[in-house]
C-alpha distance (Angstrom), angle and dihedral (degrees) to the residues before:
residue distance angle dihedral
M1 . . .
R2 3.79 . .
A3 3.79 121.7 .
E4 3.80 90.4 -131.3
D5 3.81 89.3 61.9
I6 3.81 90.6 60.6
T7 3.79 129.0 77.6
G8 3.78 114.5 -159.5
L9 3.80 115.3 -138.7
I10 3.81 117.4 -160.0
L11 3.79 110.2 -154.9
A12 3.80 109.0 -142.6
G13 3.77 100.1 140.4
G14 3.79 102.6 101.2
R15 3.78 130.6 113.1
G16 3.80 94.6 -114.4
S17 3.79 86.8 -141.5
R18 3.80 94.5 160.9
M19 3.81 88.6 53.5
G20 3.77 91.1 55.4
G21 3.79 94.4 -91.7
V22 3.80 96.8 -59.6
D23 3.80 121.9 143.7
K24 3.81 102.1 -99.4
G25 3.77 96.2 -155.5
M26 3.81 91.3 58.9
Q27 3.82 95.5 52.5
M28 3.80 115.7 112.8
L29 3.79 126.7 -115.5
K30 3.80 121.7 172.9
G31 3.79 92.7 -18.1
H32 3.80 97.7 -48.0
T33 3.79 135.2 81.2
L34 3.79 119.1 -102.5
V35 3.78 90.7 -113.5
Q36 3.82 90.0 55.0
H37 3.81 90.4 52.1
T38 3.80 88.8 50.4
M39 3.80 92.7 48.9
S40 3.80 92.0 52.0
R41 3.82 93.3 52.5
L42 3.78 97.0 40.0
G43 3.80 99.8 42.0
P44 3.83 98.1 73.4
Q45 3.81 90.8 49.3
V46 3.81 99.0 55.9
G47 3.78 141.5 41.2
S48 3.80 97.0 -123.5
M49 3.80 139.9 -2.5
L50 3.79 140.4 -139.1
I51 3.80 130.9 -169.9
N52 3.80 120.9 -140.4
A53 3.80 108.1 -152.1
N54 3.79 137.1 151.4
R55 3.82 100.4 -171.3
H56 3.81 135.9 41.0
L57 3.79 89.0 24.3
A58 3.81 94.4 166.4
E59 3.80 91.5 53.0
Y60 3.79 91.5 50.7
A61 3.80 92.4 45.4
A62 3.82 89.2 52.3
L63 3.81 87.4 66.6
G64 3.79 88.2 72.0
L65 3.80 100.7 -112.3
P66 3.81 129.6 110.1
V67 3.81 111.6 -97.9
V68 3.80 120.6 -145.1
T69 3.80 123.9 -168.1
D70 3.78 131.5 -153.5
T71 3.79 114.6 -95.0
Q72 3.80 88.3 -139.8
A73 3.81 117.6 69.1
D74 3.80 95.5 -149.9
F75 3.84 101.4 81.8
S76 3.80 88.4 -115.0
G77 3.79 95.8 -177.2
P78 3.79 139.9 -97.8
L79 3.80 94.8 -43.6
A80 3.80 89.1 64.5
G81 3.79 86.0 56.9
F82 3.80 90.3 48.1
M83 3.81 89.2 53.9
A84 3.81 93.7 48.1
G85 3.80 89.9 50.1
M86 3.80 94.7 47.0
R87 3.80 91.1 52.2
A88 3.79 91.3 54.3
C89 3.80 97.9 36.6
Q90 3.81 118.0 113.7
T91 3.82 97.0 -172.6
P92 3.82 132.0 75.3
W93 3.81 92.0 -117.5
M94 3.79 135.0 46.2
L95 3.81 128.7 -166.9
T96 3.79 116.1 -157.5
V97 3.80 123.4 -156.6
P98 3.82 129.0 170.8
C99 3.79 119.2 -122.2
D100 3.82 93.2 -129.6
S101 3.83 98.0 65.3
P102 3.81 101.8 70.9
L103 3.82 95.5 168.4
F104 3.81 100.1 59.7
P105 3.83 114.9 143.0
L106 3.77 120.5 -77.2
D107 3.81 88.2 -139.9
L108 3.81 96.0 48.4
A109 3.81 95.6 116.3
E110 3.80 92.3 44.3
R111 3.80 95.2 51.4
L112 3.79 95.2 43.4
G113 3.81 90.8 46.0
Q114 3.79 92.5 51.2
A115 3.80 90.2 52.2
I116 3.79 92.0 49.4
E117 3.80 91.4 52.0
A118 3.81 93.6 44.6
E119 3.81 93.9 49.1
Q120 3.83 97.4 31.7
A121 3.78 87.8 -125.3
D122 3.79 131.9 163.4
L123 3.80 96.0 -143.3
A124 3.80 139.0 19.6
A125 3.79 134.4 -166.7
P126 3.81 135.1 177.6
V127 3.78 125.2 -104.1
T128 3.79 119.8 -152.5
L129 3.79 131.8 -169.7
E130 3.80 113.6 -122.4
D131 3.80 120.6 176.2
G132 3.78 89.1 -19.6
H133 3.80 93.7 -52.3
A134 3.79 127.1 109.7
R135 3.78 113.3 -122.8
V136 3.79 125.7 -170.4
Q137 3.82 114.7 -136.5
P138 3.82 98.7 -154.9
V139 3.81 97.1 168.1
F140 3.83 85.1 72.5
C141 3.78 95.6 66.6
L142 3.79 134.1 159.2
L143 3.79 107.7 -160.5
R144 3.76 145.2 163.0
T145 3.79 110.2 -100.5
S146 3.81 88.2 -143.9
L147 3.81 86.3 75.9
Q148 3.81 89.6 77.1
P149 3.85 94.8 106.0
S150 3.80 90.0 51.7
L151 3.79 91.4 51.1
A152 3.79 92.4 46.6
K153 3.80 90.2 53.4
Y154 3.80 92.7 47.1
M155 3.80 92.4 50.9
A156 3.83 93.2 43.9
E157 3.80 87.1 57.5
G158 3.80 89.9 54.4
G159 3.81 98.9 -96.8
R160 3.79 115.7 152.4
K161 3.82 106.9 159.0
I162 3.79 116.0 98.3
E163 3.79 94.2 -154.9
H164 3.80 93.5 53.9
W165 3.80 91.1 52.5
L166 3.80 92.0 44.2
Q167 3.80 90.2 55.6
Q168 3.80 90.5 59.0
H169 3.81 89.3 69.4
R170 3.76 138.4 51.3
H171 3.78 101.3 -83.0
A172 3.78 139.8 173.5
L173 3.79 124.8 -142.3
V174 3.79 115.1 -153.0
Q175 3.78 122.5 -156.6
F176 3.81 116.3 -128.4
H177 3.80 98.7 178.8
A178 3.81 103.5 131.2
P179 3.83 119.0 118.0
A180 3.79 88.3 -110.6
D181 3.80 88.1 61.9
S182 3.81 94.8 52.2
K183 3.82 94.8 107.6
A184 3.78 98.1 18.9
F185 3.78 95.8 106.4
F186 3.80 98.1 33.4
N187 3.77 108.2 134.3
A188 3.78 121.8 -157.2
N189 3.79 104.0 -134.0
T190 3.79 95.4 165.7
L191 3.79 134.7 35.6
A192 3.81 88.3 -113.4
E193 3.80 90.8 55.7
L194 3.79 89.5 48.7
K195 3.79 90.2 55.3
T196 3.82 90.5 56.3
L197 3.83 87.4 67.6
E198 3.80 92.1 59.7
P199 3.84 115.1 102.1
């Protein structure tokens, strides 16, 4: 799978309720906003990028990427961001990453793409090992943008969980269990957790 066939979608459209309602993507880490950290890691892996945001739209647009907003006004979760991205996407594939996991792997797109090709899948997501238990990380998802009608139907029926929708399709799960991956999918849900990523 070629990088130019993939659009990267940065998910920054949530409420940030566990951070006291702040806009996660605009929080600072090591002198840069979380969304800037995400852009720098995602950019080399994909052909183009979009930002999904529902607040501070001018600030996000100033970063030089197209900004897409949820069609629903109720902050209905990551899948609403998926849908907004798929509607704007001009490539056959889209890779979603949240803005609050600034250490995600630099070879995420490559490894997920290889699994999709090997298993002839329509979607792929990482699996990590936490306390001896495998955990799917579905918010990091490489998917065919042609799945948009399926997602629209799922959401119209009240579906909100990425993993449940993913399981409706041929999907690949990719193990990210190496020591180098130990903090790769850590997401900073609170300001205290964000501070743990400072040097």
